[in-house]
C-alpha positions in Angstrom: 150.1 133.4 63.5 150.4 133.5 67.4 149.0 136.7 67.1 146.2 135.8 65.7 145.7 133.1 68.5 145.8 135.3 70.9 143.3 137.6 69.3 141.3 134.3 68.7 141.3 133.8 72.4 140.5 137.3 73.6 137.5 137.2 71.7 136.6 134.0 72.9 136.6 135.2 76.2 134.9 138.4 75.7 132.3 136.4 74.3 132.0 134.5 77.4 131.6 137.2 79.6 129.4 138.7 77.4 127.1 135.6 77.5 127.3 135.4 81.3 126.4 138.8 81.7 123.1 138.4 79.1 122.2 135.2 81.6 121.9 136.8 84.3 119.4 139.2 82.7 117.2 135.8 83.0 117.5 135.2 86.5 114.8 137.2 88.3 112.6 136.1 85.2 112.9 132.7 85.6 112.0 132.7 89.3 109.2 135.0 88.6 107.8 132.4 85.6 108.3 129.6 88.4 106.6 131.4 91.0 103.8 131.7 88.6 103.7 128.2 87.7 103.4 127.2 91.1 100.7 129.6 91.8 98.9 128.2 89.0 98.8 130.9 86.5 98.7 128.6 83.7 95.4 127.3 84.8 93.8 130.5 86.1 95.0 133.4 83.9 96.2 131.1 80.3 96.1 133.9 78.1 98.3 136.3 80.1 100.3 133.1 80.7 100.2 132.2 76.9 101.5 136.0 76.5 104.2 135.7 79.0 105.3 132.4 77.5 105.6 133.5 74.0 107.2 136.7 75.0 109.7 134.6 76.8 110.3 132.6 74.2 111.2 135.4 72.1 113.8 136.8 74.7 115.3 133.5 75.0 115.6 133.2 71.1 117.3 136.9 70.6 119.4 135.7 73.3 120.9 132.7 71.7 121.0 134.6 68.1 123.3 137.3 70.3 121.3 139.9 69.5 121.5 143.4 71.4 120.6 143.4 74.9 118.0 146.1 74.6 116.2 144.0 72.4 116.2 140.9 75.0 115.6 143.4 77.7 112.6 144.6 75.5 110.5 141.3 75.9 111.6 140.2 79.3 110.0 143.4 80.2 106.8 142.1 78.0 107.2 138.6 80.3 106.9 140.8 83.7 103.9 143.0 82.1 101.8 139.8 81.3 102.7 138.2 84.9 101.8 141.0 86.6 98.6 141.8 84.7 97.5 138.5 85.5 97.6 139.2 89.6 94.1 140.0 90.1 92.7 137.4 87.5 94.5 134.5 89.6 93.2 136.1 92.9 89.3 136.0 91.7 90.0 132.9 90.0 91.2 131.0 93.3 87.9 132.2 94.9 85.4 131.7 92.1 86.9 128.6 90.9 87.5 126.5 94.0 85.0 123.9 93.4 87.2 123.0 90.1 90.1 123.5 91.7 89.6 121.0 94.6 87.7 118.3 91.9 90.9 118.6 90.0 93.5 118.1 93.2 91.5 115.0 93.9 91.3 114.1 90.1 95.0 114.2 89.9 95.5 112.3 93.6 93.5 109.5 92.1 95.8 109.0 89.0 92.7 110.3 86.8 95.4 111.6 84.2 96.7 108.3 83.6 94.2 105.9 84.4 91.1 107.8 82.9 93.2 110.3 80.5 90.3 111.0 77.6 87.6 112.1 80.6 90.7 114.0 82.6 91.7 115.9 79.4 88.2 116.9 78.4 88.1 118.3 81.9 91.1 120.2 81.4 89.9 121.6 78.4 86.6 122.5 80.1 89.0 124.9 82.8 90.8 126.7 80.4 87.7 127.4 78.8 86.0 128.6 81.8 89.3 130.8 82.9 89.5 132.3 79.6 85.9 133.5 79.5 86.6 134.9 82.6 89.8 136.6 81.8 87.6 138.4 79.3 85.0 139.5 81.8 82.2 137.0 81.2 82.3 135.7 84.8 78.6 134.3 84.8 79.5 132.1 81.7 82.7 131.3 83.3 80.7 129.9 86.3 78.8 127.6 84.2 81.9 126.4 82.1 83.6 126.1 85.3 80.7 123.6 86.7 80.9 121.9 83.7 84.6 121.0 84.5 83.7 120.0 88.2 81.5 117.6 86.8 84.1 115.8 84.2 86.9 115.8 87.2 84.9 114.0 89.4 83.8 111.4 86.9 87.5 111.3 85.9 88.3 110.6 89.8 85.6 108.0 90.1 87.0 106.0 87.0 90.6 106.8 88.0 89.4 104.9 91.5 87.6 102.3 90.0 90.5 101.6 87.8 92.9 101.2 90.2 90.6 98.8 92.5 88.5 96.7 90.1 91.5 96.4 87.5 92.6 92.9 88.4 88.9 91.8 88.9 88.0 93.2 85.2 90.8 91.7 83.7 89.7 87.9 84.9 86.2 88.4 84.4 87.5 89.3 80.7 89.8 86.4 80.4 86.8 84.2 81.9 84.4 85.4 79.0 87.4 84.7 76.3 87.6 81.3 77.6 83.9 80.3 77.9 83.5 79.9 81.5 79.9 80.8 81.4 79.7 77.3 80.3 81.3 75.3 82.8 81.3 77.3 86.2 78.4 79.5 85.8 77.7 79.8 89.3 80.7 81.0 90.3 81.3 83.4 87.4 77.9 84.9 88.5 79.3 85.4 92.0 82.3 87.1 90.6 80.2 89.3 88.4 77.9 90.3 91.5 81.2 91.0 93.8 82.6 93.1 91.0 79.1 94.9 90.6 78.9 95.6 94.3 82.3 96.9 94.5 81.8 99.2 91.9 78.3 100.7 93.7 80.4 100.7 96.7 83.0 103.2 95.2 79.9 105.2 93.9 78.4 105.4 97.3 81.5 106.7 99.0 84.7 107.0 96.7 86.8 108.0 99.7 86.1 104.9 101.9 87.2 102.2 99.8 87.7 99.6 102.3 84.0 97.9 101.4 85.0 98.5 97.6 88.7 96.9 98.0 87.4 93.5 99.6 84.5 93.2 97.3 87.1 93.6 94.2 89.6 90.9 96.1 86.4 88.9 96.4 85.7 89.3 92.7 89.0 88.4 91.9 89.2 85.3 94.1 85.9 84.1 92.4 87.0 84.8 88.8 90.1 82.8 89.4 87.9 80.4 90.9 85.5 80.0 88.1 88.7 79.7 85.6 90.0 77.0 88.1 87.1 74.9 87.7 86.7 75.5 83.9 90.1 73.7 83.4 89.2 70.8 86.1 85.7 70.5 84.2 87.5 70.6 80.9 90.0 68.3 81.9 87.3 65.6 83.0 85.3 66.1 79.8 88.5 65.3 77.8 89.3 62.2 79.7 86.5 60.6 81.9 89.2 58.9 83.8 90.3 62.3 85.1 86.8 62.5 86.9 88.0 60.6 89.8 91.5 62.1 90.1 90.1 65.8 90.7 87.5 64.5 93.2 90.3 62.6 95.2 92.4 66.0 95.1 89.6 67.9 96.6 89.1 65.6 99.3 93.0 65.6 100.0 93.1 68.7 102.0 90.3 68.2 104.3 91.7 64.3 104.8 95.0 66.1 105.6 93.5 68.2 108.5 91.4 65.7 110.0 94.8 63.8 110.3 96.6 66.5 111.8 94.0 66.9 114.5 93.6 63.0 115.4 90.3 63.0 113.3 89.6 59.6 111.8 88.6 60.5 108.1 85.3 58.8 107.1 84.9 59.1 103.1 81.8 56.7 103.2 79.6 59.6 101.9 82.0 62.0 101.3 83.9 64.9 103.0 80.9 66.5 104.4 81.0 64.2 108.0 85.2 64.0 108.0 84.7 68.2 107.8 82.3 68.3 110.8 84.3 66.3 113.2 87.0 68.1 112.0 85.6 71.7 112.5 84.2 70.2 115.8 87.7 69.3 116.9 89.3 72.7 116.3 86.3 74.5 118.7 87.4 71.6 121.3 90.9 72.9 121.1 90.1 76.5 121.2 88.0 75.6 124.4 90.7 73.8 125.7 93.2 76.7 125.0 91.2 79.0 126.9 90.9 76.5 129.8 94.8 76.4 130.2 95.3 80.2 129.7 93.2 80.4 132.7 94.5 77.7 134.8 98.0 79.0 133.9 97.1 83.0 135.1 95.8 81.1 138.5 99.1 79.3 138.9 101.1 82.3 138.5 98.7 84.5 140.8 99.2 81.6 143.3 103.2 81.5 142.6 103.0 85.7 142.9 101.3 85.2 146.3 103.6 82.6 147.7 106.9 84.8 146.9 105.2 87.9 148.8 104.5 85.6 151.9 107.5 83.9 152.3 108.7 86.4 154.7 106.3 85.6 157.0 105.3 82.2 157.6 102.5 83.0 160.0 100.9 85.0 157.4 101.6 82.7 154.4 98.8 80.2 155.1 96.1 82.8 155.4 97.4 84.6 152.4 97.1 81.4 150.4 93.9 80.7 152.0 92.2 83.9 150.6 93.7 83.6 147.3 92.7 80.1 146.6 89.2 81.2 148.0 88.6 84.4 145.9 90.1 82.1 142.9 87.3 79.4 143.9 84.7 82.7 143.9 85.5 84.1 140.7 85.7 80.4 139.2 82.1 79.6 140.5 80.9 83.0 139.2 82.0 82.3 135.7 80.4 79.1 135.9 76.9 80.3 136.9 77.5 82.8 133.7 78.5 80.2 131.3 75.2 78.9 132.4 73.2 81.2 131.3 73.7 81.9 127.9 73.9 79.8 124.6 77.0 80.1 122.7 74.9 81.8 119.8 74.2 84.6 122.4 77.2 85.3 124.2 80.9 84.3 125.0 82.4 84.6 128.5 86.1 85.1 128.4 88.4 85.3 131.2 91.2 88.4 130.8 93.4 89.2 133.7 91.1 90.1 136.9 88.0 91.3 134.1 85.5 89.0 132.8 84.6 90.1 129.2 81.1 89.4 127.9 81.0 89.4 124.1 77.0 89.7 123.2 77.2 87.9 119.9 73.8 87.6 119.9 73.2 91.4 120.3 72.6 92.8 116.9 71.4 96.5 115.5 69.9 97.7 112.2 72.4 98.8 109.9 73.9 102.4 111.3 71.1 102.4 113.9 71.6 102.5 117.6 68.4 101.4 118.6 67.7 98.2 121.1 65.4 96.2 119.3 62.4 94.7 121.2 63.0 91.1 120.9 66.3 91.7 122.7 65.0 91.7 126.0 65.8 88.1 126.6 69.4 88.4 126.1 69.6 91.9 128.1 67.9 90.0 131.2 70.5 87.6 131.3 73.1 90.5 130.7 71.5 91.9 134.0 71.6 88.5 135.7 75.4 89.0 135.3 76.0 91.8 136.8 74.1 90.9 139.9 76.2 87.6 139.8 79.5 89.7 140.0 77.9 91.9 142.9 79.7 95.4 143.2 82.0 94.9 139.9 82.6 98.0 138.0 81.0 97.5 134.1 82.3 99.1 131.0 80.2 98.8 128.2 82.6 98.8 124.9 81.2 99.2 121.3 83.0 97.5 118.1 82.5 97.7 114.5 83.9 96.5 111.3 86.1 97.9 108.9 83.3 99.2 106.5 82.3 102.9 106.7 84.4 105.8 107.4 86.5 106.3 110.8 84.5 108.6 112.3 81.2 107.3 111.7 82.2 104.3 112.7 83.4 105.6 115.7 80.4 107.6 116.8 78.1 104.6 116.0 79.8 102.5 118.2 79.5 104.9 121.2 75.9 105.5 120.4 75.4 101.4 120.4 77.4 101.6 123.6 75.7 104.5 125.2 72.3 102.6 124.3 73.0 99.6 126.0 74.3 101.4 129.4 70.9 103.2 129.0 69.0 99.9 128.9 70.8 98.7 131.9 70.6 101.4 134.1 66.8 102.1 133.3 66.0 98.2 134.2 68.3 97.6 137.2 69.0 98.8 140.9 72.7 100.0 139.2 74.7 103.1 140.6 75.4 105.0 137.2 79.0 105.5 138.7 79.7 101.7 138.4 78.8 101.5 134.6 80.4 103.2 131.6 80.5 103.4 127.8 83.0 103.6 125.3 82.7 103.3 121.6 86.0 101.9 119.8 84.9 101.8 116.0 87.0 99.7 113.9 90.2 100.1 116.5 89.8 96.8 117.8 89.2 93.8 115.7 88.9 90.3 116.9 88.6 88.8 113.6 89.0 89.2 110.0 87.4 91.9 108.5 87.9 90.5 105.0 85.3 87.9 105.7 81.6 88.1 105.8 81.9 85.9 109.3 84.9 88.0 110.5 83.6 91.5 110.3 80.1 89.8 111.9 82.0 89.3 115.1 83.7 92.6 114.8 80.6 94.1 114.9 79.9 93.3 118.7 79.2 94.9 122.1 81.5 93.8 125.2 80.7 93.9 128.9 83.8 94.0 130.8 83.1 93.5 134.1 86.2 94.4 136.8 86.5 94.1 140.1 85.8 97.0 142.4 89.0 98.6 144.0 88.6 98.7 147.7 
């Protein structure tokens, strides 16, 4: 019995050693197969890849059934031969199928294999057909088939991008259809559908710059949600007429709360319109007061700093303080003169440190244009008067855009617009060229929320930064 156990143990040990030796036969071919997969051989040389994988499967099957090593080696050699035979085919495929490979990578990056699976699968089948045709030596036909794959990949990519961006809005609009929202809130629902259609078109026009599309999709989602909310409110009123008053009061309550917080006495005698207007005026007055306070604090800090630096010399202290006060008064007078030149719809005058920013909110350009319109001459005349008021100041014309459009295009457009304003001022003023420069910042320096039309309008601007010259 003990001998039998010993023989069994030795045999088992022998088998383990044999398995280890046989398994090492696959080490090199496994690495070669992995590299071929990484080099996209299944895509570029599918026939050779199929042959290699079939031979590999036979080698594994022979190994698992403990067949002779010579038989296993035979199939491994077939795998190696198939992989080697595909080298030239793959090299040619990377060149001739470059457009298809790029389109495929873009589609995968957009998640097309998951979001637009049916179209993506069709593209994969078309690419495989083109690769097989090329393997068989029919390059012209292969190119035509690859072109079909390119179109399918691009369609799948576009659908994937749309699906990712528009999904939530589409879902809410579908819910709105189910809940008969069109009957109760048709205007809001129509706005949501229009925003969604515009977002869809924005993706079609430029699938790689999705800022505008994402914003429109968000807007469509909010509008659809609003339509659903309105429908619920209207249905509640229809079910109970006494609810109508409660709905109106709830709508007025936030405006009343904001008015009270700003010390505006609510007047609801004719609804919330007059209270809303008074509240908005209070907000603007508060903003103006804040700007004045910041200016006063800045000037106070300047006086303190000047006094601290002159405490060591009493004879010069009065002179330094008087000089500072005189400079501050001069700048204050200059600001007052400039503020009187412009209507709020034309320009904003902002004090920042030792500089003044003239924000030309009334200066506009056509879409994608850097041409100054003829009707802007009156505004630009006041700009030139401002430059004269500040004497020998240095001026920087800054161009800014909103976030819609590509980063590089926005940067280039903002620079062209700044250059156009600089050229206009030089052509119409006795101004040394060194005193005025132009810089385009594109969308990198927003002053308002790019998610609203009003915010984007404020971000599309020309700023004149007027700085005191340094002696």
